[in-house]
Each structure stands twice: as structure tokens, then as C-alpha cells.
C-alpha positions in Angstrom: -120.0 -25.8 116.8 -121.4 -27.8 119.8 -119.1 -30.8 120.3 -120.9 -32.3 123.4 -124.2 -33.1 121.7 -122.8 -35.1 118.8 -120.5 -36.9 121.3 -123.5 -37.9 123.4 -125.4 -39.0 120.4 -122.4 -41.1 119.2 -122.0 -42.6 122.6 -125.6 -43.6 122.9 -125.6 -45.2 119.5 -122.4 -47.2 120.3 -123.8 -48.2 123.6 -126.7 -50.1 121.9 -124.1 -52.5 120.5 -121.7 -53.0 123.3 -120.1 -56.2 122.1 -119.5 -55.0 118.6 -118.2 -51.7 119.9 -115.9 -53.3 122.5 -114.3 -55.6 119.9 -113.6 -52.7 117.6 -112.1 -50.7 120.5 -110.0 -53.7 121.4 -108.6 -53.9 117.8 -107.5 -50.3 118.0 -106.1 -50.6 121.5 -103.9 -53.6 120.5 -102.5 -51.8 117.6 -101.7 -48.6 119.6 -100.2 -50.6 122.4 -98.0 -52.5 120.0 -96.7 -49.3 118.5 -95.8 -47.9 121.9 -94.2 -51.2 123.1 -92.1 -51.4 119.9 -90.8 -47.8 120.2 -90.2 -48.1 124.0 -88.6 -51.5 123.9 -86.6 -50.5 120.9 -85.1 -47.4 122.6 -84.5 -49.4 125.8 -82.7 -52.2 124.0 -80.7 -49.7 122.0 -79.8 -47.9 125.2 -78.7 -51.2 126.8 -76.4 -52.1 123.9 -75.0 -48.5 123.5 -74.4 -48.6 127.3 -72.3 -51.8 126.8 -70.4 -50.1 124.0 -69.8 -47.0 126.1 -68.6 -49.3 128.9 -65.6 -50.1 126.8 -64.8 -46.4 126.5 -64.7 -44.1 123.5 -61.0 -44.6 123.2 -61.1 -48.2 122.0 -60.4 -49.7 118.5 -61.5 -53.3 118.1 -59.8 -55.6 115.7 -61.4 -59.1 115.2 -61.3 -61.9 112.7 -63.9 -62.1 110.0 -64.7 -64.2 106.9 -63.5 -62.4 103.7 -66.4 -61.2 101.5 -64.9 -62.9 98.5 -65.2 -66.7 98.4 -67.4 -69.6 97.2 -69.8 -69.4 100.1 -69.6 -65.7 101.0 -69.2 -64.6 104.6 -72.5 -66.0 106.0 -72.2 -69.3 104.0 -68.6 -69.8 105.1 -69.5 -69.3 108.8 -72.3 -71.9 108.3 -69.7 -74.3 107.0 -67.7 -73.9 110.2 -64.9 -71.9 108.6 -62.5 -70.4 111.1 -60.0 -67.6 110.6 -56.6 -68.5 112.1 -54.5 -65.7 110.6 -54.7 -63.1 113.4 -51.6 -63.7 115.5 -50.5 -62.3 118.8 -47.3 -61.0 117.1 -49.6 -58.8 114.9 -51.3 -57.4 117.9 -47.9 -56.6 119.4 -46.9 -54.9 116.1 -50.2 -52.8 116.2 -49.4 -51.8 119.8 -46.2 -50.1 118.6 -48.2 -47.6 116.4 -47.7 -44.0 117.8 -51.3 -43.5 119.0 -51.7 -46.8 120.7 -51.5 -46.6 124.5 -52.3 -50.2 125.5 -54.1 -53.4 124.3 -55.3 -56.8 125.2 -55.8 -59.9 123.1 -58.5 -62.5 123.6 -59.5 -66.1 122.9 -62.5 -67.9 124.4 -63.1 -71.5 125.1 -65.1 -73.9 127.3 -64.0 -76.6 129.7 -65.1 -78.5 132.8 -63.9 -76.6 135.8 -63.5 -78.6 139.1 -62.9 -78.0 142.7 -63.2 -81.0 145.1 -66.6 -82.6 144.2 -67.9 -79.6 142.3 -67.7 -80.0 138.5 -69.1 -77.2 136.3 -68.9 -76.6 132.5 -67.7 -73.0 132.3 -66.5 -70.6 129.6 -63.1 -69.2 130.1 -61.5 -66.2 128.6 -57.8 -66.3 127.6 -57.0 -62.6 127.9 -54.1 -60.3 128.3 -53.5 -58.9 131.9 -53.9 -55.3 130.6 -57.6 -56.2 130.2 -58.1 -55.2 133.9 -57.1 -51.6 133.2 -58.6 -51.1 129.7 -61.9 -52.7 130.4 -62.2 -51.1 133.8 -62.9 -54.5 135.5 -62.2 -54.5 139.2 -60.6 -57.1 141.5 -62.7 -58.0 144.5 -59.9 -59.9 146.2 -56.5 -61.2 145.3 -54.8 -59.9 142.2 -54.7 -60.0 138.4 -52.0 -62.1 136.7 -49.0 -60.3 135.4 -47.5 -59.9 131.9 -44.6 -62.2 133.0 -47.1 -64.9 134.0 -48.8 -64.5 130.6 -45.5 -64.8 128.7 -44.6 -67.9 130.8 -48.0 -69.5 130.1 -48.5 -69.7 133.9 -51.3 -71.9 135.3 -53.1 -69.1 137.2 -56.8 -68.1 137.1 -59.0 -65.2 138.2 -62.7 -66.2 138.8 -65.8 -64.3 137.9 -68.1 -63.6 140.9 -70.7 -66.3 140.0 -68.0 -68.9 139.4 -66.6 -68.3 142.8 -70.1 -68.9 144.3 -70.7 -72.0 142.3 -67.4 -73.7 143.2 -66.5 -72.2 146.6 -69.7 -70.8 148.1 -68.7 -68.4 150.8 -65.1 -69.6 151.1 -62.3 -67.5 149.9 -60.8 -69.3 146.8 -57.6 -67.2 146.6 -54.6 -69.5 147.0 -56.7 -72.6 146.2 -56.3 -74.9 143.2 -58.9 -75.7 140.6 -58.8 -78.0 137.6 -59.6 -76.6 134.1 -59.9 -79.7 132.0 -57.2 -82.0 133.4 -54.8 -79.3 134.5 -54.4 -77.6 137.9 -54.6 -73.8 138.1 -54.0 -71.7 141.1 -56.7 -69.1 141.9 -55.0 -65.8 142.4 -58.0 -63.4 142.3 -61.8 -62.8 142.1 -63.4 -60.1 139.9 -66.1 -57.9 141.2 -69.6 -58.6 139.8 -70.2 -56.7 136.6 -73.2 -58.4 134.8 -73.9 -59.2 131.2 -72.5 -57.6 128.1 -72.9 -58.5 124.4 -74.4 -61.8 125.2 -71.6 -62.8 127.6 -72.1 -63.2 131.3 -68.7 -62.0 132.6 -69.4 -63.1 136.1 -69.7 -66.7 134.9 -66.3 -66.9 133.4 -62.8 -67.9 134.4 -60.0 -65.6 133.3 -56.6 -67.0 132.4 -53.5 -65.6 130.6 -54.1 -65.6 126.8 -50.9 -67.5 126.0 -51.8 -70.1 128.6 -55.2 -70.6 126.9 -53.6 -70.8 123.5 -50.8 -73.3 124.4 -52.3 -75.4 127.2 -56.0 -75.5 126.6 -56.9 -74.7 122.9 -53.7 -75.8 121.2 -53.8 -72.8 118.8 -51.4 -70.0 117.8 -53.9 -67.3 116.8 -56.2 -64.9 118.6 -59.9 -64.1 118.0 -59.9 -60.4 118.7 -58.0 -57.6 120.3 -58.9 -54.2 121.8 -56.5 -51.2 121.4 -56.7 -48.2 123.6 -55.7 -44.9 121.9 -53.9 -42.0 123.4 -55.7 -39.3 121.3 -59.3 -40.0 120.5 -59.3 -37.2 117.9 -56.9 -39.4 115.8 -59.1 -42.6 116.1 -60.0 -42.7 112.4 -56.3 -42.1 111.4 -55.2 -44.8 113.7 -57.8 -47.3 112.5 -56.6 -46.7 108.9 -53.0 -47.3 110.0 -54.1 -50.6 111.7 -55.9 -51.7 108.5 -52.8 -50.9 106.4 -50.6 -52.8 108.8 -52.9 -55.9 108.9 -53.2 -56.0 105.1 -49.4 -55.8 104.8 -48.9 -58.6 107.3 -51.5 -60.8 105.5 -50.5 -59.9 102.0 -53.9 -58.4 101.1 -54.3 -55.9 98.3 -58.1 -56.0 97.9 -60.4 -54.9 100.7 -62.8 -57.8 99.8 -60.1 -60.2 100.9 -59.8 -58.7 104.4 -59.9 -61.5 107.0 -60.2 -59.0 109.8 -62.4 -56.0 110.8 -61.2 -52.8 112.4 -64.0 -50.9 114.3 -63.9 -47.7 116.3 -66.4 -47.2 119.1 -67.9 -44.3 117.0 -68.4 -46.7 114.1 -70.0 -49.2 116.4 -72.4 -46.6 117.7 -73.4 -45.5 114.2 -73.8 -49.2 113.1 -76.1 -49.9 116.2 -78.2 -46.8 115.5 -78.7 -47.7 111.9 -79.6 -51.3 112.7 -82.1 -50.3 115.4 -83.5 -47.6 113.1 -84.3 -50.2 110.5 -85.6 -52.8 113.0 -87.9 -50.2 114.7 -89.3 -49.1 111.3 -90.0 -52.8 110.4 -91.7 -53.5 113.7 -93.8 -50.4 113.6 -94.9 -51.5 110.1 -95.9 -54.9 111.5 -97.7 -53.2 114.4 -99.4 -51.0 111.9 -101.1 -54.1 110.4 -103.1 -54.5 113.6 -104.1 -50.9 113.4 -105.2 -51.5 109.8 -107.3 -54.4 111.0 -108.8 -52.2 113.7 -109.5 -49.6 111.0 -111.3 -52.1 108.9 -113.3 -53.0 112.0 -114.3 -49.4 112.4 -115.4 -49.2 108.8 -117.4 -52.4 109.2 -119.2 -51.2 112.3 -120.0 -47.9 110.6 -121.4 -49.5 107.5 -123.5 -51.8 109.6 -124.7 -48.8 111.7 -125.6 -46.9 108.6 -127.6 -49.9 107.2 -129.4 -50.4 110.5 -130.3 -46.7 110.9 -131.3 -45.9 107.3 -134.8 -44.9 108.4 -133.5 -42.7 111.2 -131.2 -40.9 108.7 -134.1 -40.4 106.3 -136.3 -39.1 109.1 -133.7 -36.6 110.3 -133.1 -35.4 106.7 -136.8 -35.1 106.1 -137.1 -32.6 109.1 -134.3 -30.5 107.9 -131.0 -32.1 109.0 -128.1 -31.1 106.6 -125.7 -33.5 105.0 -122.9 -32.1 107.1 -124.8 -32.8 110.3 -125.4 -36.4 109.3 -121.8 -36.8 108.2 -120.5 -35.5 111.6 -123.0 -37.7 113.5 -121.5 -40.8 112.1 -118.0 -39.5 111.9 -118.2 -38.8 115.7 -119.0 -42.4 116.3 -115.8 -43.5 114.5 -113.8 -40.8 116.5 -115.3 -42.0 119.8 -114.4 -45.6 119.1 -110.9 -44.6 118.0 -110.4 -42.3 120.9 -111.3 -44.9 123.5 -109.3 -47.5 121.8 -106.3 -45.2 121.6 -106.5 -44.2 125.3 -106.7 -47.8 126.4 -103.9 -48.8 124.0 -101.6 -46.0 125.3 -102.2 -47.0 128.9 -101.7 -50.7 128.1 -98.6 -49.9 126.0 -96.9 -47.8 128.7 -97.8 -50.3 131.4 -96.5 -53.3 129.5 -93.3 -51.4 128.5 -92.7 -50.6 132.2 -93.3 -54.2 133.1 -90.8 -55.4 130.5 -88.2 -53.1 132.0 -88.8 -54.6 135.4 -88.6 -58.2 134.2 -85.5 -57.5 132.2 -83.9 -55.9 135.3 -84.7 -59.0 137.4 -82.8 -61.1 134.8 -79.7 -58.9 135.3 -80.0 -56.6 132.3 -79.4 -52.9 132.7 -82.7 -52.2 131.0 -84.0 -48.7 131.6 -87.6 -47.7 130.9 -87.8 -45.3 128.0 -90.9 -43.7 126.7 -89.9 -41.6 123.6 -92.2 -38.6 123.2 -92.7 -39.6 119.5 -94.3 -42.8 120.7 -97.3 -40.9 122.2 -97.4 -38.6 119.2 -97.3 -41.5 116.7 -100.0 -43.2 118.8 -102.3 -40.1 118.7 -101.5 -39.7 115.0 -102.5 -43.2 114.2 -105.7 -42.7 116.3 -106.7 -39.6 114.4 -105.8 -41.1 111.0 -107.6 -44.4 111.6 -110.8 -42.7 113.0 -111.0 -40.1 110.2 -110.0 -42.2 107.2 -112.0 -45.4 108.0 -114.9 -43.5 109.5 -115.3 -40.9 106.7 -116.6 -43.1 103.9 -119.4 -44.8 105.8 -120.3 -41.4 107.3 -120.3 -39.8 103.8 -122.5 -42.7 102.5 -125.0 -41.9 105.3 -124.9 -38.1 104.6 -125.7 -38.7 100.9 -128.7 -40.9 101.4 -131.9 -39.7 99.7 -134.4 -39.1 102.5 -137.4 -40.5 100.5 -135.4 -43.7 99.6 -134.2 -44.0 103.2 -137.8 -43.6 104.7 -139.0 -46.3 102.2 -136.6 -48.9 103.7 -138.2 -49.1 107.1 
């Protein structure tokens, strides 16, 4: 079968109506580009978040407070009502740390205060965190030192600055040994952390780090913690250790029903599985939304084909009168749909890949570790959509043209 001739005929026909054809191609291109951008950006974002999870290490079990599922408002409603869980104590984290498979841990609280040095006053988030954080979380000291366990137990007024905080307050000066105010209290700066970027919505470089017990007693006035990370000795026993932590917490809180749990125990493997499931659902939803624009483009193809058949009824009748077969008429018009879809698809693929790459560059400039991903299935899905849209939406108008009676068609001139 000669493929060049019908392609040429289709191109000539479409060229007579450049504006109509261009708008139809644009509709297809937008849909295809949207599919590629969704798949590429989805994989890039998932890679970013999984990278942040992996940065914690695969030997970490996270324990954090949560709203029990049982209650008048439910978990989401209770949070909206400003409910806080205050039952997770530092003593419970210490008890968990004595389990056989626990190597080390750190506890965490977070707050916000005005941090001052001379005439510089900045509202800054601070992390009250155990000194073992520096080893477990693989944070690195740029200069000075991390506070000690003894300083934490004594609620010492010492602070370690994130890289951006150091720049905001001290510029190019070395702040180690200097005093800053957090709220109304003076703290001695004993160290600076190396720059590490964002993670889970937190800019670690824009934080001040102080002993967790200092934050509890002197700044927040609380006796509970918000979360704790436990490093295990044997990763093969993570699930067993997580179950032991759950049993211990339920015993400490007098809980007999899992619906009353006011805490959540999560291994890194569970966190990865949860992220993969969430992104799988989000990607499917976004592809469905992007598919709507492809559907609109397909309707545009069907519209242009029906108009083309109506405008060329006499031509169809003439061709059939001199011997053209129904299949030849069918393919003549089907090729027009395929050409429109093909060009729209190619433009959409180029635009989608280019915009995805541009998004990765912009995200990188904002400090995110956003890698450019182009999943092979993105191109396959794009071509699949192209083929389906062209054939499905082009077939019915083409079939209508092929089934026209030549005498009736010639009589409509």
C-alpha cells in the first residue's frame, strides 16, 4: 500500500484550512504536553521526596504524635480545632532507646522566636533537638562544635546556627563564641552547621539548633516532645522493633485499642511504600485530568473531519463515480486525522519534554534537589494517546465519507 500519496493528499487538504487545522493541532499538542509534564514532574517530585527519606537512612524508625482516629471530630477535624497531643514524653523516648535493637535516638520539638544579634532581629524557627541528631541525621559541623548530652540535661543556653542564619545575623563574621538572644534570653553560639538545603518543607539552613530540654523548659514551657527518630542496629529486625515500640507506647499510655493510638510508628520502608502509593494515585488523577484536554482535541479532530466531509461531498461523489473504492475514501480522510494527530503529538512531546526540563532548572534554582526525569512510559503513553485519538475520532467521519452514495453526493454540488 502506497503511504506517501495519501499522506500528500491529506496534507494538501489540511493546508487549505490552515487556521482550523492549526487550532486542532494545538488542542492535541496541549493534551500530549500535559501528559508528559505530569508524568515527568510526578517522577521528579517523587524522587525528591524519596531522596529526602533516604537521607535519613534506611535504619531509622520514626515515632511522632498523632490525633487518635476515634473522637468527636476525627483526626482531621481535631487538628482543625487546634488539638495538640501532649502525651509523648522524653522519658518514653528514653525507655524505647533501651530496647535491644535500638542503637541511638534523638527527640525533637520545634518553635519560633525572634533571634537577635546587635541590631539584627530576625523571626527564626528553632529546633530543640538531642545532640545525637548530628550523628544520626548525618548533619555536619562547619565550625565550632555540637552541644553535648550533659548540656542538654542541664538545659544549657547554647546554640548551633544553620548556614543561612549565620549569614543573616553575622554576615562574614565568625559567630562561634558570640552571644545571641532567642526571645529574651541570651544563648552562646558554639557551632555552625554546613549548608544542607530543604527537606520535608523545612529549610534546615534557616534554623537555630538548641538542646531539646532547653527548648522545652526555657522557651516553650512544655514537658512533651513532638517526635523522635530511633536508629536500629539490625535493619532486618525493623518491623519487629517497630512492633515492640508500638507495644511499649500503648503500655505507657494505657491504650488497648489501636484506634486510640495517639502516636504513629513508621519505618523508612513503610514511608517509601506510602509515598509510592500516594504518588501513584496522584499521577493517575493528573493523567486523567490531562486526558480531558486530549478528549477536547479529539472532538476537534472529529469536528474538522465532519466539516471536511461536508465541504467535499461533491469531490467524494466524483471519485467514487470514476471507480474509487470505499476503503480508499475511508483512508483518504482517516489519513487527514492521522496527520493532524501526528503533528500535534510531535509538537506536544517536544513541548512537554522542554517544559519538564525547564521546571527542573527552575526548581534547582530555588534550592530543591529536583532531577529531570523522563519516564519511558511517558513517551509511550503520549504516542498511544496520539494513535487512539487519531483513529477513534477520525474513523467515524471517514466512514461517513466512504459510505456516501456517489449519485447523492454529485447532486449536492
